[in-house]
MARLORO-736467 format. One line per 4 residues: their letters; for each residue x, y, z of N, C-alpha, C. Coordinates in Angstrom, 3 decimals. Each point is the difference from the previous one (the first is absolute). Layout:
BEGIN
A = X/Y/Z/X/Y/Z/X/Y/Z; ... .
This chain:
BEGIN
MGNV = -150.347/148.831/-49.026/-0.394/0.161/1.128/-0.617/1.267/0.058; 0.641/0.754/-0.157/-0.024/1.558/0.151/-2.190/0.354/-0.651; -0.357/-0.904/-0.827/-0.856/-0.071/-0.819/-1.506/-0.229/1.287; 1.378/-1.360/1.168/-1.147/-0.724/0.711/-0.205/0.567/1.669 .
SLAK = 1.497/0.629/0.070/-0.587/1.121/0.930/-0.379/0.973/-0.096; -0.372/0.765/-1.629/-0.839/0.888/-0.021/-1.342/-0.462/0.212; -0.688/-1.105/-0.551/-1.217/-0.665/0.374/-0.505/-0.055/1.062; 1.075/-0.353/1.088/-0.211/-0.049/1.237/-0.178/1.244/1.135 .
QQAQ = 0.366/0.781/-0.291/0.030/1.519/0.313/-1.276/0.537/-0.792; -0.454/-0.137/-1.094/-1.352/0.722/-0.381/-1.186/-1.030/0.603; 0.459/-1.204/0.282/-1.260/-0.500/0.843/-0.156/-0.188/1.273; 1.509/0.598/0.438/-0.309/0.630/1.474/-0.633/0.954/0.252 .
AALA = -0.088/1.048/-0.977/-0.269/1.788/-0.044/-1.472/-0.492/-0.627; -0.280/-0.149/-0.397/-1.334/-0.773/-0.523/-0.839/-0.619/1.496; 0.546/-0.730/0.369/-1.180/-0.509/1.136/0.526/1.251/1.649; 1.195/0.417/-0.010/-0.791/1.363/0.873/-0.742/1.095/-0.316 .
LSNG = -0.365/-0.308/-1.051/-1.070/1.278/-0.720/-1.245/-0.805/0.940; -0.506/-1.464/-0.836/-1.193/-0.418/-0.101/0.633/-1.594/0.060; -1.180/-0.782/1.537/0.205/-1.205/-0.050/-1.688/-0.653/-0.644; -0.437/0.854/-1.082/-1.067/-0.570/-0.798/0.265/-1.505/-0.764 .
RDVQ = -1.278/-0.456/-0.053/0.219/-1.131/-0.642/1.266/-0.296/-1.569; -0.660/1.010/-0.766/0.642/-0.060/-1.343/1.363/0.010/0.078; 0.330/1.492/0.584/1.590/0.391/0.453/0.971/-1.579/0.875; -1.199/-0.055/0.685/1.248/-1.384/0.994/0.368/-1.226/-0.983 .
AFSA = -1.019/-0.254/-0.723/-0.148/-0.988/-1.041/1.048/0.351/-1.119; 0.356/0.915/-0.323/1.036/0.646/-1.227/1.260/-0.073/0.806; 0.185/0.748/1.469/1.214/-0.550/0.393/0.323/-0.760/0.406; -0.784/-1.006/0.519/0.618/-1.226/0.312/0.058/-0.945/-0.920 .
TALA = -0.211/0.291/-1.338/0.301/-0.762/-0.993/1.742/0.699/-0.748; 0.039/1.007/0.324/1.105/0.908/-0.155/1.409/-0.237/0.717; -0.819/-0.224/1.423/1.226/-0.350/0.923/0.315/-1.504/-0.059; -1.087/-1.010/-0.672/0.568/-1.392/0.157/0.808/-0.210/-1.411 .
LGGD = -0.490/0.537/-0.749/1.242/0.406/-1.564/0.740/0.238/0.597; 0.305/0.979/0.787/1.597/1.023/0.638/0.431/-1.283/0.327; -0.599/-1.117/0.640/1.084/-0.866/1.119/-0.616/0.269/1.642; -0.987/0.895/-0.003/-0.278/0.175/1.582/-0.917/-0.877/0.038 .
SAHA = -0.132/-1.922/0.377/-1.334/-0.054/-0.166/-0.614/-0.352/1.727; 1.153/0.284/0.799/-1.082/0.131/1.230/-0.498/0.972/0.259; 0.212/1.544/-0.232/-0.724/0.847/-0.152/-1.540/-0.028/-1.283; 0.413/-0.777/-1.204/-1.327/-0.095/-0.666/-0.839/-1.129/0.815 .
TRLA = 0.564/-1.019/0.366/-0.564/-0.763/0.781/-1.204/0.504/1.104; 0.960/0.712/0.560/-1.195/0.988/1.143/-1.368/0.738/-0.565; 0.316/0.629/-0.559/-0.728/0.831/-1.144/-0.869/-0.916/-0.636; 0.122/-1.009/-0.599/-0.808/-0.775/-0.092/-0.929/-1.047/0.372 .
RDLG = 0.310/0.065/1.736/-0.401/-0.991/0.849/-1.082/1.189/0.369; 0.972/1.302/0.329/-1.323/1.041/0.523/-1.519/0.343/-1.164; 0.659/-0.003/-1.656/-1.283/0.354/-0.257/-0.981/-1.480/-0.183; 0.204/-1.453/0.414/-0.568/-0.741/-0.640/-0.770/-0.011/1.484 .
RRFP = 0.278/0.619/0.769/-0.687/-0.023/1.179/-0.964/1.514/0.382; -0.235/0.845/-0.677/-0.072/1.118/0.004/-1.456/-0.134/-0.947; 0.709/-1.279/-1.020/-1.088/0.273/-1.112/-0.236/-1.151/-0.824; -0.887/-1.203/1.350/-0.146/-1.160/-0.270/-0.749/-0.661/-0.927 .
ENTI = -0.835/0.903/-0.480/-0.713/-0.099/-0.804/-0.076/0.612/-1.543; 0.672/0.740/-0.208/0.774/0.662/-1.018/0.030/-0.184/-0.866; -0.890/-0.778/-1.366/0.679/-0.298/-1.097/1.366/0.011/-0.654; 0.156/1.479/-0.149/1.506/0.582/-0.145/0.533/-0.404/0.695 .
VQSN = 0.335/0.159/0.878/0.835/-0.318/1.454/0.705/-1.465/-0.518; -1.354/-0.881/-0.139/0.367/-1.460/0.675/0.318/-0.670/-1.742; -0.706/0.555/-0.639/0.776/-1.026/-1.484/0.413/1.135/-1.003; 1.100/0.818/0.282/0.343/1.312/-0.438/1.190/0.388/0.909 .
YLPT = -0.287/0.428/0.633/1.353/0.965/0.749/0.659/-1.251/0.797; -0.677/-1.018/0.881/1.001/-0.752/0.895/0.641/-1.153/-1.127; -0.620/-0.746/-0.695/1.114/-0.540/-0.929/1.040/0.889/-0.753; -0.550/1.006/-0.471/1.411/0.820/-0.610/1.135/0.261/0.999 .
IHAA = -0.620/0.418/1.284/1.438/0.075/0.730/0.204/-1.483/0.709; -0.458/-0.609/0.406/0.454/-1.297/-0.001/1.285/-1.043/-1.049; -0.863/0.628/-1.254/0.951/-0.900/-1.382/1.271/0.747/0.309; -0.239/1.489/-0.108/1.488/0.775/-0.099/0.754/-0.379/1.357 .
ILIW = -0.478/0.002/0.957/1.250/-0.801/1.074/0.434/-1.078/-0.491; -0.385/-1.025/-0.889/0.252/-1.204/-0.204/0.811/0.246/-0.737; -0.720/0.642/-1.087/1.415/0.188/-1.071/1.705/0.845/0.326; -0.777/0.301/0.531/1.398/0.990/0.452/0.912/-1.342/1.268 .
GGNA = -0.765/-0.818/0.632/0.812/-0.720/0.734/0.375/-1.415/-0.475; -0.447/-0.043/-1.230/0.416/-1.185/-0.981/-0.773/-1.358/-0.378; -1.301/0.648/0.708/-0.737/-1.225/-0.400/-1.243/0.745/-1.142; 0.511/-0.513/-0.969/-1.122/0.571/-0.985/-1.064/-1.021/-0.262 .
GKAI = 0.277/-1.345/0.081/-1.461/-1.238/0.086/-1.410/0.549/1.054; 0.989/0.243/0.521/-0.703/0.039/1.845/-1.107/1.671/-0.744; 0.750/0.773/-0.401/-1.046/1.174/-0.348/-0.821/0.344/-1.469; 0.868/-1.184/-0.969/-1.358/-0.511/-0.456/-1.345/-0.312/0.178 .
EVLA = 0.049/-0.981/1.301/-0.919/-0.923/0.335/-1.004/1.399/0.491; 0.936/0.672/1.043/-0.803/1.140/0.721/-0.738/1.012/-1.012; 0.756/0.043/-0.848/-0.817/1.017/-1.290/-1.274/-0.488/-0.310; -0.347/-1.161/-0.113/-0.915/-0.876/-0.478/-1.040/0.503/0.691 .
AAAP = -0.579/0.494/1.237/-0.987/0.576/0.859/-0.338/1.652/-1.304; 0.548/0.292/-0.612/-0.027/1.564/-0.456/-0.538/-0.341/-1.535; 0.254/-0.861/-0.416/-0.399/-0.322/-1.605/-1.344/0.088/-0.151; -0.804/-0.081/0.397/-1.624/0.146/0.150/-0.472/1.634/-0.255 .
YELG = 1.027/0.986/0.756/-0.201/1.298/-0.025/0.913/1.049/-0.577; 1.007/-0.680/-0.979/1.071/0.484/-0.176/-0.137/1.115/-1.238; -0.870/-0.278/-0.959/-0.363/0.597/-0.691/-1.129/1.044/-0.158; -0.796/-0.185/1.263/-0.972/1.277/0.379/0.577/1.402/0.729 .
SIVE = -0.561/0.854/-0.110/0.362/0.623/0.047/-1.171/1.345/0.729; 0.055/1.108/0.942/-0.559/0.565/0.447/0.695/1.237/0.207; -0.001/1.382/-0.137/0.573/0.729/-0.147/1.222/-0.110/1.826; -0.814/-0.083/0.872/0.868/0.088/0.836/1.393/-1.115/0.242 .
TLNF = -0.272/-0.849/-0.824/0.854/-1.009/0.007/0.782/0.013/-1.037; -0.112/1.020/-1.080/0.439/-0.079/-1.304/1.059/0.136/-0.007; 1.084/0.211/1.106/1.497/0.267/-0.191/0.751/-1.338/0.426; -0.314/-1.147/0.698/0.224/-1.167/0.179/-0.711/-1.371/-0.461 .
VLYP = -1.007/0.210/-0.842/-0.694/-0.876/-0.639/0.684/-1.465/-0.728; 1.212/0.621/-0.438/1.113/-0.927/-1.133/0.972/-0.707/0.555; 0.256/0.538/1.180/1.402/-0.116/0.702/-0.278/-1.585/0.528; -0.998/-0.559/0.424/0.146/-1.354/0.185/0.458/-0.898/-1.382 .
VFLR = -0.774/0.217/-1.200/0.660/-0.348/-1.177/1.359/0.564/-0.091; 0.046/0.886/-0.007/1.765/0.541/-0.080/1.342/-1.362/0.507; -0.800/0.569/1.660/0.931/-1.364/0.584/-0.077/-1.695/0.246; -1.166/0.223/-0.838/-0.121/-1.590/-0.303/1.139/-0.227/-1.175 .
GEAY = -0.002/1.011/-1.054/1.279/-0.059/-1.039/1.294/-0.056/0.634; 0.129/0.747/0.824/1.536/0.181/0.774/0.520/-1.395/0.945; -1.615/-0.134/0.441/0.543/-1.891/0.602/0.229/-1.075/-1.089; -0.671/0.122/-1.227/-0.075/-0.830/-0.506/1.907/0.097/-0.851 .
LAAK = 0.297/1.060/-0.029/1.568/0.623/-0.669/1.168/-0.677/0.922; -0.462/0.479/1.849/0.717/-0.439/0.811/0.044/-1.679/-0.282; -1.349/-0.204/-0.185/0.335/-1.725/0.128/0.623/-0.715/-1.727; 0.124/0.948/-0.656/0.598/-0.543/-1.326/-0.549/-0.364/-1.034 .
QGTP = -1.552/0.205/0.008/-0.970/-0.217/-0.531/-0.451/1.159/-0.753; 0.968/0.176/-1.404/-0.646/0.698/-0.706/-1.544/0.446/-1.202; -0.248/-1.135/0.018/-1.228/-0.319/-0.752/-1.803/0.904/0.993; 0.671/-0.516/1.275/-1.147/0.256/0.471/0.089/1.428/0.321 .
AAAE = 0.931/0.467/0.475/0.635/1.229/0.205/-0.381/1.057/-1.122; 0.508/-0.151/-1.404/-0.556/0.661/-1.116/-1.788/0.122/-0.145; -0.616/-1.016/0.582/-1.372/0.004/-0.398/-0.587/0.712/1.455; 0.446/0.259/1.034/-0.398/1.015/0.822/0.278/1.466/-0.075 .
FQKI = 1.399/-0.212/-0.391/0.547/1.615/-0.357/-1.098/0.249/-1.319; 0.117/-0.692/-1.043/-1.117/0.484/-1.175/-1.686/0.769/0.348; -0.289/-1.023/1.162/-1.241/0.543/0.631/-0.217/1.634/0.002; 1.215/0.277/0.987/0.384/1.319/-0.220/-0.063/1.068/-0.925 .
LDHP = 0.388/-0.415/-1.093/0.172/0.510/-1.060/-1.540/-0.126/-0.528; -0.559/-1.096/-0.293/-1.009/0.191/-0.482/-1.361/0.750/0.928; -0.125/0.761/0.989/-0.670/0.745/0.677/0.636/1.305/0.204; -0.102/0.723/-1.156/1.051/1.547/0.539/-0.764/0.398/0.458 .
GVVR = -1.697/0.262/0.185/-0.468/0.517/0.682/-0.384/-0.135/1.579; 0.499/-1.181/0.190/0.067/-0.145/1.779/1.199/0.328/-0.079; 0.978/-0.345/-0.769/1.540/0.831/0.617/0.282/1.036/0.126; -0.481/1.018/-0.894/0.013/1.480/-0.185/1.259/0.591/0.562 .
SEPI = 0.311/0.607/0.689/1.718/0.421/-0.168/0.433/-0.597/1.463; -0.250/-0.772/-0.081/0.649/-0.768/1.397/1.374/-0.518/-0.800; 0.938/0.042/1.122/1.339/-0.241/-0.992/0.378/-1.606/-0.048; -1.097/-0.710/0.641/0.286/-1.029/-0.510/-0.114/-0.218/-1.680 .
GALV = -0.871/0.856/-0.533/-0.265/-0.171/-1.412/0.727/0.259/-0.847; 0.979/0.296/0.246/1.764/0.561/-0.957/0.706/-1.041/0.596; 0.271/-0.017/0.834/0.742/-1.340/1.310/-0.450/-1.271/-1.021; -1.152/-0.806/0.196/-0.706/-1.006/-0.813/0.976/-0.611/-1.303 .
RLEL = 0.394/1.153/-0.703/0.646/-0.491/-1.294/1.542/0.214/0.215; 0.441/0.175/1.035/1.183/-0.766/0.131/-0.029/-1.573/0.726; -0.721/-0.444/0.533/-0.354/-0.997/0.785/-0.380/-0.848/-0.926; -1.022/0.320/-1.094/-0.025/-0.874/-0.780/0.772/-0.437/-0.844 .
GRAY = 1.183/0.839/-0.389/1.248/0.117/-1.279/0.450/-1.660/1.013; 0.216/0.374/1.685/0.400/-0.914/0.350/-0.121/-1.371/-0.212; -1.494/0.007/0.613/-0.491/-1.490/-0.049/-0.065/-0.634/-1.484; -0.057/0.964/-0.823/0.229/-0.676/-1.487/1.660/-0.740/-0.188 .
ALSG = 0.821/1.070/0.645/0.934/-0.758/-0.103/0.298/-0.907/0.435; -0.670/-0.231/1.080/0.429/-1.323/0.948/-0.939/-1.062/-0.834; -1.417/0.458/-0.208/-0.223/-1.137/-1.207/0.864/-0.447/-1.142; 0.793/0.701/-0.201/0.957/-0.140/-1.249/-0.713/0.482/-1.230 .
DTGK = -1.357/1.138/-0.093/-0.404/0.432/-1.452/0.986/1.478/0.186; 0.969/-0.362/-0.683/1.127/1.382/0.091/-0.962/1.344/-0.623; -0.737/-0.623/-1.303/-0.237/0.723/-0.770/-0.751/1.534/0.663; -1.624/-0.610/1.119/-1.023/0.356/0.931/0.898/0.714/0.431 .
AKSA = 1.096/-0.253/0.863/0.808/0.470/0.922/1.050/0.975/-0.348; 0.397/0.410/-0.819/0.297/1.058/-0.825/-0.664/1.364/-0.222; -1.584/-0.417/-0.656/-0.677/0.761/-0.192/-0.617/0.757/1.700; -0.283/-0.923/0.822/-0.595/0.329/1.345/1.371/1.009/0.802 .
YMDF = 1.339/-0.321/-0.605/1.205/0.858/0.159/-0.278/1.198/-0.419; -0.346/-0.195/-1.649/-0.118/1.382/-0.356/-1.150/0.652/0.340; -0.678/-0.477/0.238/-1.397/1.282/0.233/0.417/0.767/1.526; 0.383/-0.755/1.223/0.087/0.342/0.854/1.215/0.923/0.358 .
LALW = 1.391/0.109/-0.959/0.729/0.562/-0.431/-0.324/1.688/-0.571; -1.083/-0.320/-0.748/-0.656/1.039/-1.026/-0.547/1.026/1.194; -0.428/-1.078/1.020/-1.128/0.508/0.739/0.791/0.654/0.960; 1.201/-0.175/0.017/1.121/0.879/1.018/1.062/0.648/-0.116 .
KDAD = -0.299/0.381/-1.114/1.163/0.695/-1.197/0.461/1.370/0.875; -0.745/0.509/0.451/-0.010/1.593/0.248/0.619/-0.594/1.953; -0.406/-1.338/0.548/0.343/0.232/1.746/1.435/0.290/0.074; 0.390/0.116/1.179/1.479/0.102/0.776/0.716/-1.328/-0.639 .
PDLP = 1.037/0.334/-0.508/1.145/-1.333/-0.294/0.046/-0.497/0.988; 0.503/0.646/0.861/0.598/-0.836/1.202/-1.031/-0.781/0.952; -1.621/-0.136/-0.619/-0.648/-0.551/0.915/0.492/-1.428/-0.244; 0.380/-0.837/0.973/0.292/-1.639/0.046/-0.503/-0.455/-0.669 .
ILKE = -1.737/-0.136/-0.010/-0.928/-0.859/-0.859/0.480/-0.025/-1.941; 0.198/1.769/-0.137/0.165/0.242/-1.059/0.939/-0.861/-1.071; 1.610/0.227/1.338/0.782/-0.811/-0.411/0.421/-1.490/0.060; -0.906/-0.171/1.053/-0.095/-1.582/-0.276/-0.739/-0.788/-1.633 .
AKAE = -0.894/1.174/0.002/-1.288/-0.610/-1.480/1.018/0.252/-1.129; 0.766/1.380/0.282/0.983/0.106/-1.520/1.021/-1.327/0.002; 0.487/-0.814/1.108/1.290/-1.118/-0.083/-0.556/-1.119/-0.130; -1.347/-0.112/0.084/-0.797/-1.079/-0.351/-0.245/-0.421/-1.160 .
YVKL = -0.841/1.437/-0.740/0.132/0.143/-1.016/0.995/-0.362/-1.258; 1.288/0.304/0.568/1.224/0.230/-0.705/0.147/-1.761/0.124; 0.289/-0.325/0.908/-0.095/-1.706/-0.549/-0.738/-0.643/-0.192; -1.680/0.475/-0.267/-0.502/-0.239/-0.966/0.292/-0.215/-1.297 .
RL = 0.325/0.791/-0.395/0.646/0.697/-1.963/1.067/-0.734/-0.046; 0.814/-0.377/1.164/1.597/-0.877/-0.561/-0.630/-1.325/-0.520 .
């Protein structure tokens, strides 16, 4: 819960500094994933109004925001549908969108996980690993390894799941041991080994 609260605070702080297109989209997604769907919806509506013909907004940012709202709200199936609009653009990037280009892929994987569909979730997460030049230093580049492990575990491929968890834990070996996501990953990995 503390991480969600922190993400909301950081999104609010970013919005206080700028209402620029990218800041607004990133903040709306963070707010949606943090459970503030009303605020995220308002920001998405404003983005759509301000940038009705902008391909990045219409085909990446808005589907991503709406999917985040839907996933948090428990509607994974609808999130997968909404993200279909981003599919033709998700592996294309330009400098200004580089930091957000694979988030539709990541959220589609999350939606498949939420829908208990491990195999398609793994395929989405693997897309991210297959494009390190697009991911660069984005947090999802490391986090996707954990999610890939979860997807493989869900689909029953314990060997691949263990390998993905080990990759994640190796990347995070120097992280703060009290991070909830790290604690979850370690506990899940121990269960896989039993």
